[in-house]
C-alpha positions in Angstrom: 6.8 -21.0 -18.4 8.4 -17.5 -18.9 11.1 -16.1 -16.5 9.3 -13.1 -15.4 9.7 -12.3 -11.6 6.9 -12.5 -9.2 5.6 -9.4 -7.3 3.1 -9.3 -4.4 1.7 -6.4 -2.6 -1.7 -5.3 -1.0 -3.5 -2.6 0.9 -5.8 -2.7 4.0 -9.4 -1.8 3.3 -9.3 0.1 6.6 -10.5 3.3 5.2 -10.6 5.4 2.1 -7.5 5.2 -0.1 -5.8 8.5 -0.1 -3.8 10.3 -3.0 -0.7 9.1 -1.3 -1.7 5.5 -1.5 -2.4 6.0 -5.4 0.8 7.9 -6.2 3.0 5.9 -3.7 1.8 2.4 -4.5 -1.2 1.7 -6.9 0.2 4.0 -9.7 3.5 1.9 -9.5 1.7 -1.4 -9.6 0.1 -0.4 -12.8 3.5 0.2 -14.3 5.0 -3.2 -12.9 2.3 -5.3 -14.4 3.9 -5.5 -17.9 7.3 -6.8 -16.6 6.2 -9.0 -13.8 3.7 -11.6 -12.4 1.8 -9.4 -10.2 -0.3 -10.8 -7.3 -2.5 -8.0 -5.6 -4.5 -8.7 -2.5 -7.1 -6.6 -0.4 -5.5 -7.3 3.1 -8.7 -7.7 5.1 -7.1 -10.0 7.7 -4.8 -7.4 8.7 -7.5 -5.0 9.3 -8.8 -6.6 12.4 -5.9 -5.7 14.8 -8.0 -2.6 15.1 -11.8 -2.9 15.6 -13.8 -2.7 12.4 -17.5 -2.2 11.6 -18.2 -5.6 9.7 -20.4 -4.0 7.1 -18.2 -1.3 6.4 -15.2 -3.5 6.2 -17.0 -5.7 3.6 -18.1 -2.5 1.6 -14.4 -1.0 1.6 -12.9 -4.2 0.7 -15.0 -4.4 -2.8 -14.4 -0.7 -3.0 -10.7 -1.1 -3.0 -10.8 -3.8 -5.6 -12.8 -1.6 -7.9 -10.4 1.3 -7.3 -7.5 -1.1 -8.2 -9.3 -1.7 -11.6 -10.2 1.8 -12.1 -6.5 2.9 -11.8 -5.6 0.5 -14.5 -4.8 -3.0 -12.9 -5.8 -5.6 -15.4 -7.7 -8.3 -13.7 -6.9 -10.8 -16.8 -3.2 -10.6 -16.4 -2.8 -10.2 -12.8 -3.9 -12.1 -9.7 -6.4 -10.0 -7.5 -8.0 -11.6 -4.5 -9.3 -11.0 -1.0 -6.7 -12.2 1.7 -9.2 -14.0 3.9 -10.4 -16.1 0.9 -7.2 -18.0 1.1 -6.9 -19.9 4.3 -3.1 -20.5 3.6 -2.3 -17.1 4.6 -3.4 -17.9 8.4 -1.8 -21.6 8.1 1.5 -20.4 7.1 1.6 -17.6 9.6 1.0 -20.1 12.4 4.0 -22.0 11.2 6.3 -18.7 10.8 5.2 -17.9 14.4 7.3 -20.5 15.7 10.2 -19.3 13.8 9.9 -15.6 14.8 11.5 -14.3 17.9 9.7 -12.0 20.5 12.7 -9.6 20.4 12.2 -9.2 16.7 8.5 -8.4 17.0 9.2 -6.0 19.9 11.2 -3.8 17.7 8.7 -3.2 15.1 7.8 0.6 15.0 4.3 -0.1 13.7 3.4 -2.1 16.9 4.7 0.5 19.0 2.7 3.3 17.1 -0.5 1.3 17.1 -0.2 0.4 20.6 0.1 4.0 21.6 -3.0 4.9 19.4 -5.1 2.0 20.5 -4.1 1.3 24.2 -7.5 -0.2 25.0 -6.9 -3.0 22.4 -3.3 -4.1 22.4 -4.0 -7.6 21.1 -1.7 -10.6 20.1 -2.6 -10.1 16.4 -1.1 -6.5 16.4 2.0 -7.8 17.9 2.2 -10.8 15.4 1.0 -8.7 12.6 4.5 -8.8 10.8 4.4 -12.7 10.8 1.1 -12.7 8.8 2.7 -10.2 6.5 5.7 -12.5 6.1 3.4 -15.4 5.2 1.5 -13.1 2.6 4.7 -12.6 0.8 6.4 -16.1 1.1 3.4 -18.2 0.2 3.8 -16.9 -3.4 7.5 -17.2 -3.6 7.6 -13.5 -4.5 10.9 -12.0 -5.7 9.7 -8.4 -5.0 7.5 -6.3 -2.7 6.5 -2.8 -3.7 6.7 -0.9 -0.5 7.2 2.6 0.9 10.4 3.5 3.1 8.1 3.1 6.3 7.4 -0.7 5.2 11.1 -1.7 4.7 11.4 -2.9 8.4 8.6 -5.5 7.6 10.4 -6.7 4.6 13.6 -7.0 6.6 11.9 -9.3 9.3 10.4 -11.4 6.5 13.6 -11.9 5.0 15.1 -12.9 8.4 12.4 -15.4 8.9 12.7 -16.8 5.6 16.5 -17.1 5.9 16.1 -18.7 9.2 13.8 -21.4 7.9 15.8 -22.0 4.9 18.8 -22.3 6.9 17.2 -25.3 8.8 15.3 -27.0 6.1 17.0 -26.1 2.9 15.7 -23.9 0.0 12.0 -23.6 0.8 11.4 -19.8 0.4 12.3 -17.3 -2.2 14.1 -14.3 -0.3 12.1 -11.4 -1.3 13.4 -7.7 -2.0 11.6 -4.5 -1.1 10.8 -2.6 -4.3 11.0 1.2 -3.6 8.9 3.3 -6.1 10.8 5.8 -8.2 8.1 8.6 -7.9 5.6 9.6 -5.3 7.0 7.3 -2.6 6.4 10.0 0.3 3.3 12.0 0.0 2.9 14.0 3.2 0.0 15.3 5.2 -1.3 18.6 3.8 -1.8 20.0 7.3 1.4 18.6 9.0 4.0 17.9 6.1 6.6 16.4 8.1 4.0 13.5 8.6 3.2 11.0 6.0 -0.3 11.4 4.3 -2.6 8.8 6.2 -6.3 7.8 5.8 -6.5 7.5 9.6 -5.5 11.1 10.2 -8.2 12.6 12.4 -8.2 15.8 10.4 -9.7 15.2 7.0 -8.0 18.3 5.6 -4.6 16.6 6.1 -5.3 14.0 3.4 -7.0 13.7 -0.1 -9.3 10.7 -0.3 -9.7 9.2 -3.8 -13.4 9.2 -2.9 -13.4 13.1 -2.3 -15.5 15.3 -4.5 -13.6 17.2 -7.0 -14.4 20.7 -5.2 -13.4 19.3 -1.9 -9.9 18.1 -3.4 -9.2 21.5 -4.7 -10.1 23.3 -1.3 -7.9 20.8 0.6 -4.7 21.6 -1.6 -5.5 25.3 -1.6 -5.6 25.2 2.3 -2.3 23.1 2.5 0.2 24.2 5.1 3.3 26.1 3.5 5.6 28.6 4.9 6.1 32.5 5.0 9.1 32.5 2.7 7.1 32.7 -0.5 9.8 31.1 -2.5 8.9 27.9 -4.7 11.9 25.8 -4.4 12.6 22.1 -3.3 15.0 21.8 -0.3 15.0 18.2 0.9 15.5 17.8 4.6 14.4 21.3 5.4 11.4 21.1 7.5 10.6 24.9 7.0 10.0 23.9 3.4 8.2 20.7 4.0 4.9 21.8 2.8 6.2 23.2 -0.6 8.4 20.2 -0.9 5.3 18.2 -0.5 3.2 20.1 -3.1 6.2 19.9 -5.5 6.3 16.2 -5.2 2.6 15.9 -5.7 2.6 18.1 -8.8 5.6 16.1 -10.3 4.0 12.7 -9.5 0.7 13.7 -11.1 2.1 15.3 -14.2 5.1 13.0 -14.8 7.4 16.0 -14.9 10.6 16.3 -12.8 10.7 18.5 -9.6 13.2 20.8 -11.2 11.2 21.4 -14.3 8.3 22.2 -12.0 10.3 24.6 -9.9 11.6 26.4 -13.0 8.1 27.1 -14.4 7.1 28.9 -11.1 10.2 31.0 -10.6 9.1 34.2 -9.2 5.5 33.1 -8.9 3.6 33.1 -5.6 2.2 30.2 -3.5 -1.5 31.0 -4.6 -0.9 30.5 -8.2 1.3 27.4 -7.5 -1.4 25.8 -5.2 -4.3 26.5 -7.8 -2.4 24.8 -10.5 -1.6 21.7 -8.2 -5.2 21.5 -7.2 -6.1 21.5 -11.0 -3.6 18.8 -11.9 -4.7 16.5 -8.9 -8.2 17.0 -9.9 -7.6 16.1 -13.5 -5.4 13.0 -12.4 -8.3 11.8 -10.2 -11.4 12.6 -12.4 -11.0 9.7 -14.8 -10.2 7.2 -12.3 -13.3 8.2 -10.3 -15.5 8.0 -13.4 -14.1 4.4 -14.0 -14.5 3.5 -10.4 -18.2 4.6 -10.3 -18.8 2.5 -13.4 -17.1 -0.6 -11.9 -18.5 -0.4 -8.3 -21.9 -0.6 -9.8 -21.3 -4.1 -11.3 -21.3 -6.4 -8.3 -21.3 -9.6 -10.3 -18.1 -8.7 -12.2 -16.3 -7.7 -8.8 -17.5 -11.2 -7.3 -16.2 -12.9 -10.4 -12.9 -11.2 -10.1 -12.7 -12.1 -6.3 -13.5 -15.9 -6.9 -11.1 -16.3 -9.8 -8.3 -14.4 -8.2 -8.9 -16.6 -4.9 -8.7 -19.8 -7.0 -5.5 -18.8 -8.7 -4.2 -17.7 -5.2 -4.9 -21.0 -3.5 -3.5 -22.9 -6.5 0.0 -21.3 -6.2 0.1 -21.2 -2.4 -0.9 -24.7 -1.8 2.5 -25.7 -3.4 4.4 -23.7 -0.8 2.3 -24.8 2.2 2.5 -28.4 1.5 6.4 -28.0 1.1 6.6 -26.2 4.4 4.3 -28.8 6.2 6.5 -31.7 4.9 9.6 -30.0 6.0 8.4 -29.3 9.5 7.3 -33.0 10.0 3.5 -32.8 9.4 1.7 -35.8 7.6 0.9 -34.4 4.1 
């Protein structure tokens, strides 16, 4: 057995993945797979805290798997599976519910945000969502969880619950750490650049879907909100430059060049030229991924095989953790 650390992460199949999801998460996952044992899941159980159309959820779940593969995640060397195919996630979540305090859950910003947006459906699952997320991570004794800054609160509650359980029963869970990406961690809305780019944004011009037509992608970037100053420079924390800051971040992430180098290239140039070049760079980044995605999504037998093999591996690993937990709390195993 080698000494590689374990990485766990996943994305909800609740909508089309955006450029922000790719640059902020999946692209970084691809770079992690050489150095870590990686487990990547399609988090379908998390999606139903908000009402879903069943046929669409099934379709999107397989689409996200195909997109993972198209982006370069290797199914042979990583475990890739659908969350609901491993019942241990729900089983451990129930146990951890009994070691998580109401006050901790009430402080979660995502619960407050989703409750305000879905006032007609403030369900218990939405409230205990972070406990299921903790179970997702702790089942696999993950050392690291790649997250954006907005998800660090979930890692903190996961650590708190794991430490509480360990303090009572001994060394049961590995205490995970959040792994912030070095590049592309914060891709913002194209229309309201002080907000994160989101697949649930009601304005389709605000985000770039990985499923968008190439011409649509270019148009969205060219119509991105900027400012009247006309100077291409990066000023962190300056909301008046949020639009240009965002486009510079995108250009840097898709080309692999530093923001400083990009700024130097456009000294004295206008926003129109810059937006055109950003649009071209993004299209050239997404085009080969889309071509590979189109090939993979057509092969349903291949996708089914990956799901089945991944679920078997996930169940085998998580069974050890769940049995240990059950024994510690006093269940007959």
